[in-house]
Biopython code that builds the backbone (N, CA, C, O; Angstrom):
import numpy as np
from Bio.PDB.StructureBuilder import StructureBuilder

atoms = [
    (1, "ALA", "N", (-23.112, 33.470, -24.243)),
    (1, "ALA", "CA", (-22.364, 32.606, -25.361)),
    (1, "ALA", "C", (-23.365, 32.308, -26.463)),
    (1, "ALA", "O", (-24.565, 32.461, -26.238)),
    (2, "PHE", "N", (-22.982, 31.940, -27.500)),
    (2, "PHE", "CA", (-23.690, 31.619, -28.758)),
    (2, "PHE", "C", (-24.724, 30.512, -28.269)),
    (2, "PHE", "O", (-25.918, 30.683, -28.517)),
    (3, "ALA", "N", (-24.308, 29.413, -27.600)),
    (3, "ALA", "CA", (-25.142, 28.380, -27.190)),
    (3, "ALA", "C", (-26.409, 28.830, -26.240)),
    (3, "ALA", "O", (-27.539, 28.347, -26.307)),
    (4, "GLN", "N", (-25.999, 29.791, -25.404)),
    (4, "GLN", "CA", (-27.031, 30.279, -24.372)),
    (4, "GLN", "C", (-28.001, 31.175, -25.258)),
    (4, "GLN", "O", (-29.196, 31.136, -24.967)),
    (5, "GLY", "N", (-27.607, 31.946, -26.269)),
    (5, "GLY", "CA", (-28.540, 32.657, -26.880)),
    (5, "GLY", "C", (-29.497, 31.902, -27.744)),
    (5, "GLY", "O", (-30.668, 32.223, -27.942)),
    (6, "PHE", "N", (-28.820, 30.774, -28.282)),
    (6, "PHE", "CA", (-29.496, 29.760, -29.085)),
    (6, "PHE", "C", (-30.714, 29.050, -28.138)),
    (6, "PHE", "O", (-31.907, 29.056, -28.440)),
    (7, "LEU", "N", (-30.249, 28.561, -27.170)),
    (7, "LEU", "CA", (-31.128, 27.944, -26.221)),
    (7, "LEU", "C", (-32.243, 28.792, -25.759)),
    (7, "LEU", "O", (-33.384, 28.341, -25.666)),
    (8, "GLU", "N", (-31.914, 30.110, -25.443)),
    (8, "GLU", "CA", (-32.972, 31.199, -25.041)),
    (8, "GLU", "C", (-33.941, 31.378, -26.023)),
    (8, "GLU", "O", (-35.105, 31.579, -25.674)),
    (9, "ASP", "N", (-33.599, 31.331, -27.342)),
    (9, "ASP", "CA", (-34.434, 31.613, -28.407)),
    (9, "ASP", "C", (-35.469, 30.428, -28.439)),
    (9, "ASP", "O", (-36.685, 30.616, -28.473)),
    (10, "LYS", "N", (-34.898, 29.247, -28.427)),
    (10, "LYS", "CA", (-35.699, 28.072, -28.517)),
    (10, "LYS", "C", (-36.682, 28.043, -27.308)),
    (10, "LYS", "O", (-37.839, 27.661, -27.486)),
    (11, "LEU", "N", (-36.251, 28.431, -26.107)),
    (11, "LEU", "CA", (-37.225, 28.434, -25.029)),
    (11, "LEU", "C", (-38.116, 29.476, -25.244)),
    (11, "LEU", "O", (-39.280, 29.272, -24.901)),
    (12, "LYS", "N", (-37.818, 30.591, -25.755)),
    (12, "LYS", "CA", (-38.949, 31.615, -25.986)),
    (12, "LYS", "C", (-39.995, 31.112, -26.909)),
    (12, "LYS", "O", (-41.186, 31.343, -26.706)),
    (13, "GLN", "N", (-39.584, 30.459, -27.873)),
    (13, "GLN", "CA", (-40.692, 29.869, -28.782)),
    (13, "GLN", "C", (-41.477, 28.720, -28.059)),
    (13, "GLN", "O", (-42.691, 28.556, -28.178)),
    (14, "PHE", "N", (-40.681, 27.976, -27.327)),
    (14, "PHE", "CA", (-41.537, 26.994, -26.592)),
    (14, "PHE", "C", (-42.410, 27.659, -25.518)),
    (14, "PHE", "O", (-43.571, 27.259, -25.434)),
    (15, "TYR", "N", (-41.991, 28.628, -24.683)),
    (15, "TYR", "CA", (-42.934, 29.268, -23.883)),
    (15, "TYR", "C", (-43.996, 29.985, -24.469)),
    (15, "TYR", "O", (-45.104, 30.019, -23.935)),
    (16, "LYS", "N", (-43.736, 30.574, -25.549)),
    (16, "LYS", "CA", (-44.808, 31.274, -26.307)),
    (16, "LYS", "C", (-45.988, 30.209, -26.744)),
    (16, "LYS", "O", (-47.194, 30.427, -26.630)),
    (17, "SER", "N", (-45.453, 29.146, -27.209)),
    (17, "SER", "CA", (-46.447, 28.164, -27.624)),
    (17, "SER", "C", (-47.176, 27.508, -26.311)),
    (17, "SER", "O", (-48.363, 27.181, -26.309)),
    (18, "ASP", "N", (-46.450, 27.389, -25.395)),
    (18, "ASP", "CA", (-46.986, 26.933, -24.100)),
    (18, "ASP", "C", (-48.090, 27.876, -23.437)),
    (18, "ASP", "O", (-47.757, 29.037, -23.198)),
    (19, "PRO", "N", (-49.257, 27.495, -23.156)),
    (19, "PRO", "CA", (-50.312, 28.435, -22.506)),
    (19, "PRO", "C", (-49.942, 28.763, -21.078)),
    (19, "PRO", "O", (-50.267, 29.821, -20.539)),
    (20, "VAL", "N", (-49.184, 27.723, -20.441)),
    (20, "VAL", "CA", (-49.013, 28.075, -19.047)),
    (20, "VAL", "C", (-47.473, 27.889, -18.862)),
    (20, "VAL", "O", (-47.103, 26.780, -18.475)),
    (21, "PRO", "N", (-46.548, 28.844, -19.093)),
    (21, "PRO", "CA", (-45.026, 28.761, -19.012)),
    (21, "PRO", "C", (-44.588, 28.471, -17.627)),
    (21, "PRO", "O", (-45.275, 28.985, -16.745)),
    (22, "GLU", "N", (-43.613, 27.773, -17.277)),
    (22, "GLU", "CA", (-43.163, 27.500, -15.904)),
    (22, "GLU", "C", (-42.706, 28.641, -15.260)),
    (22, "GLU", "O", (-42.871, 28.774, -14.047)),
    (23, "LYS", "N", (-42.030, 29.658, -16.083)),
    (23, "LYS", "CA", (-41.494, 30.799, -15.505)),
    (23, "LYS", "C", (-42.497, 31.898, -15.608)),
    (23, "LYS", "O", (-42.238, 33.014, -15.158)),
]
sb = StructureBuilder()
sb.init_structure("model")
sb.init_model(0)
sb.init_chain("A")
sb.init_seg("    ")
for serial, (resi, resn, name, xyz) in enumerate(atoms, 1):
    if name == "N":
        sb.init_residue(resn, " ", resi, " ")
    sb.init_atom(name, np.array(xyz, "f"), 0.0, 1.0, " ", f" {name:<3s}", serial, name[0])
structure = sb.get_structure()
């Protein structure tokens, strides 16, 4: 869904900024 893709994109940016991603 659109919401899923939007959240996924935000998470990618967050993880990329995070030195130690939970996943």
